[in-house]
Structures are given as structure tokens and as C-alpha cells.
N, C-alpha and C positions, 0 to 999 in steps of 0.2 A: 504493500499499500504505500502511496506517495507520503513523503514526510509532512507536507502541509496539511494533509487530511488528518494524520496522526496528531498534529497539534490541536485540532478542533474536536477530535473524538473525546466524549466524555470518559473520564477515568473509570476503568473497570469494564468498559465494553469490549466485546469481542468483534472481530470482523463481521461475524454472522449477525450479531445484534445490530450493527451499524447498517449492514445491508438491509435488514428487516425494517429498520427505521426508514431507510431512504425509500423503500418500496411503499411503506405505509404513507409517507409524506407525498409520494407522487400519486398514489390513488386518491388521497384527501384532496389535494390541490386540483386534480383533474375533475373530480366529481363537484367540488366547491365552485370551480369555474363555470362548469355547466349549469349548475343550479342558479348561480348569480346571474349568469347571461340570459337564462330563460326567464327568470323573475323580471329582470329589466325589460326584456323584449315583450313580455306580456303586459307590463304595466304602462309602457309609454303610449300615448295616444296615437292613433292611427295618422294624424295629421301633424305629428311633431316635425317631420322634415319638410313641411310646407312653409313657404316664406323665407325671408332673408334672415330671420332672427328666431331663435327658440322662445318658447313661452317663458315669461319671466318668472323666476322662482322666488318665493317668500316675498313677493311685492308688497303685501299686505302687512308684513311684520315691522316692528320698530327697528331703526338702522343699527342700534346696539345689539340686535339679536340677528338681523340680516347680515351684516358683515362678517361676523365670525362664521356663520353657516356657509357663506359663500367661499371663504378662505378654506374651510374644511372640505367642502365640496371639491374645490379645485385640487387640494392635496390628495384627496382619495382618487381623483381622476388621474393624476400623475402616476400614482401607484398602480392603477389598472392598466395604464398604457404601458408602463414598464414590464409588469407581469405579462401582459399580452404579447409584447415584443419577444420576450423570452420563450413564451409557449409557442410561438410562431416557428421556432428552430425545429428542424427535424429530429425526432426522437424525443422531444419534450411533450408531454401529455397535456391536453387541455384545448380550449377553443381561443386560439391566439387572436385571430382577426377580429372575432366578435369581442373578445375582451378589450382589444384596442379600441374598437368602436364604442363600447360602453364608457371606457375611460374618457375617450374624446368628447362624448356627450356630456360629461360632467365639467370638462374644462371650459374656460372662457378665454379665447385668443382670436385675433384677427384671422379670418379666412376659414373659420371652424365650420361653418356650413358647406363650403366646397369641399373640405376634407371629408366631412361625414358622407356627403354624397359619393365621393370618389371611393370610399370604403364600401358603401352599399353596393356599388356596381362591381366589385370584385367577385369573380365567379363564385356562386353558391352562397354568398352572404345574405342577400335579399330573400333568396329562396329558403334558406334555413331559418332566418328570422321569422318569415310569414308562415313557415310549416308549424313552427312552435306556436306562433299567435293563433293559427287556425285550430290546433289541438285543444287550446283553452277558449275557444269560442269568440276570439277577437278578429276584427276585420284586418285585412292587409295594410301594411304601411303604405302611405302614399307618397309619391314624390312630385314635386312640382317643376320638373324640367319642362321645356317647351314641348307641349302635347304628349307628355309621357304621364302614365299612372302605374303604380305597382300594384298588380293584381295576382293573386295566388302565387306569389314569389317571382314572377316575371315582369319585366318592364315592357308594357304594350303601348301603342299609340292610341290616343283617344279617337273616337270615331268623328 
């Protein structure tokens, strides 16, 4: 075993215990990312991606409550984006692109809407999200591209 891993291994753990811990951690993070992505995919409104700006969060709250919530939301978004990037690598379990999308939805940055739409157009992302939404009785996500609408997971032209 590499020496750098040995330094972080808890005292008294064997290689087998460390391996089992790694497998357990992998399974928990994979299942956790799927559950979180599914929960967010089901809870966002079908019209979330329509328009130039997302719906305002906590607009009715006092500024002393709203600003810390916005900061925490952005920090959690950064965390999800980083975890999603890691999960996008081959051999790492989890829903990488979907996790990046969920993290990006939480972040506030210039060009966010364009980036979200770009991620939705990656092969299988919109289809996957809409399949989960359909399973829980939610309508498909709508995109407001010129003349395009997301229906049943595919982008089709409006008649």
C-alpha cells in the first residue's frame, strides 16, 4: 500500500478493513447522489428553466435571514459541483453530470442560465431528469429555446 495512504489509515485498521470502508463509502456516496439528484429533479418546477432568471429564493424573508441563506446555498452549490466533477470521472460511481447541474442550479453567477441549458442538452441529461419526474407524476421540464419545448425527455419543436 502506498505510504501516503498508510499515513491516513486509522491506527489498528488492516488493509481489508480499509478496503471495506472504501467500498462502503463508495456505495453510500453513489446512492446518496442518486437520491439527492432525484429529489431535486422532482421538486423543481417544470418551468424553472424558462426565462432569463431563476425564480427568486427567499424574496419574502428579512435581509438578515435571506443573505446568510444565499451564502449557504452558494457554498452547498460549489460543494455539489466539485463532487459532481469528481463523479464524472470514469470508475467513480454516481450521477456526475446531474450532480453538477444540481450544484449549478444553487449557484449565483453570470451566465448561469446559459450553462444550465448547456448541461441539459448533454446526451441523456434531460431525458434522465424527465424520466425521474414522470415516475413521480411530475410534468417534464420546459426549455424556452426559440421554438423548443422539453417533452418526455426529448427536445422537440413547437408546432
